Backbone as numpy.savetxt, mean C-alpha at the origin, in Angstrom:
# Nx Ny Nz CAx CAy CAz Cx Cy Cz
-1.56 4.88 10.27 -2.13 3.51 9.14 -0.94 3.12 8.41
0.00 4.09 7.87 0.76 3.75 6.94 1.72 2.87 7.42
2.22 2.91 8.56 3.31 2.08 9.31 2.92 0.79 9.73
1.63 0.78 10.16 1.13 -0.64 10.29 1.06 -1.44 8.92
0.46 -0.82 7.55 0.11 -1.37 6.31 1.56 -1.72 6.07
2.54 -0.65 5.98 3.73 -1.29 5.59 4.37 -2.38 6.38
4.19 -2.35 7.71 4.80 -3.93 8.24 4.24 -5.13 7.93
2.79 -4.94 8.02 2.08 -5.78 7.24 2.52 -6.48 5.73
2.47 -5.62 5.14 3.22 -6.18 3.60 4.43 -6.69 3.82
5.37 -6.21 4.49 6.61 -6.62 4.77 6.37 -8.15 5.46
5.71 -8.30 6.27 5.62 -9.57 6.85 5.04 -10.60 5.97
4.55 -10.01 5.03 3.72 -10.89 3.64 2.19 -11.22 3.92
1.72 -10.29 5.11 0.32 -10.35 5.43 -0.45 -9.48 4.48
-0.13 -8.58 3.78 -0.90 -7.91 2.91 -0.15 -8.00 1.54
-1.51 -8.07 0.36 -1.00 -8.20 -0.98 -0.43 -6.70 -1.34
-0.27 -6.37 -2.39 -0.09 -5.24 -3.25 -1.65 -4.67 -3.63
-2.44 -5.81 -3.72 -3.74 -5.54 -4.30 -4.49 -4.75 -2.90
-4.29 -5.48 -1.81 -4.59 -4.88 -0.63 -4.02 -3.41 -0.15
-2.78 -2.97 -0.44 -2.21 -2.09 -0.40 -2.92 -0.94 -1.18
-3.09 -1.39 -2.56 -3.79 -0.34 -3.83 -5.36 0.15 -3.14
-5.81 -0.92 -2.27 -7.28 -0.85 -1.90 -7.32 0.35 -0.65
-6.10 0.31 -0.04 -5.84 1.22 1.02 -5.93 2.60 0.26
-4.84 2.62 -0.70 -5.00 4.03 -1.52 -6.38 4.41 -1.96
-7.00 3.52 -2.67 -8.28 3.77 -3.28 -9.36 4.51 -1.84
-9.20 4.18 -1.03 -9.96 4.32 0.13 -9.60 5.81 0.78
-8.33 6.16 0.38 -7.88 7.31 1.04 -7.21 6.93 2.42
-6.78 5.80 2.39 -6.32 5.57 3.96 -4.70 5.99 3.81
-4.17 5.77 2.40 -2.67 6.02 2.32 -2.48 6.90 1.01
-1.47 7.46 0.49 -1.23 8.16 -0.54 -0.86 7.14 -1.54
-0.85 7.76 -3.09 0.03 6.94 -4.13 1.38 6.77 -4.08
1.91 7.81 -3.35 3.29 7.96 -2.80 3.72 7.19 -1.87
2.95 6.92 -0.79 3.07 5.89 0.09 3.06 4.42 -0.49
2.08 4.50 -1.20 2.09 2.89 -1.80 3.46 2.57 -2.73
3.97 3.65 -3.37 5.24 3.53 -4.05 6.36 3.14 -2.85
6.37 3.87 -1.82 7.19 3.73 -0.63 7.12 2.22 0.07
5.84 1.77 -0.08 5.72 0.47 0.47 6.07 -0.94 -0.60
5.33 -0.49 -1.82 5.58 -1.59 -2.76 6.96 -1.81 -3.47
7.54 -0.39 -3.62 8.50 -0.14 -4.80 8.04 -0.05 -6.06
6.63 -0.05 -6.31 6.29 0.14 -7.56 5.04 1.41 -7.69
5.10 2.22 -8.68 4.04 3.25 -8.76 2.59 2.63 -8.83
1.88 3.50 -8.26 0.46 3.37 -8.17 -0.03 3.41 -9.33
-0.89 2.40 -9.95 -1.84 2.88 -11.19 -3.00 2.28 -10.68
-3.99 3.31 -11.15 -5.55 2.99 -11.15 -5.83 1.72 -11.44
-6.44 1.05 -10.54 -6.64 -0.34 -10.86 -8.19 -0.69 -10.83
């Protein structure tokens, strides 16, 4: 799932909020969020 989310974010299909939701749901980790967005994940 990480690679799919990363590609979708890079293509502009996913927002940071959508990536954050994937972290909250346990689909990806906070570290993977940072790798995708370039920002630290903060509990939102």
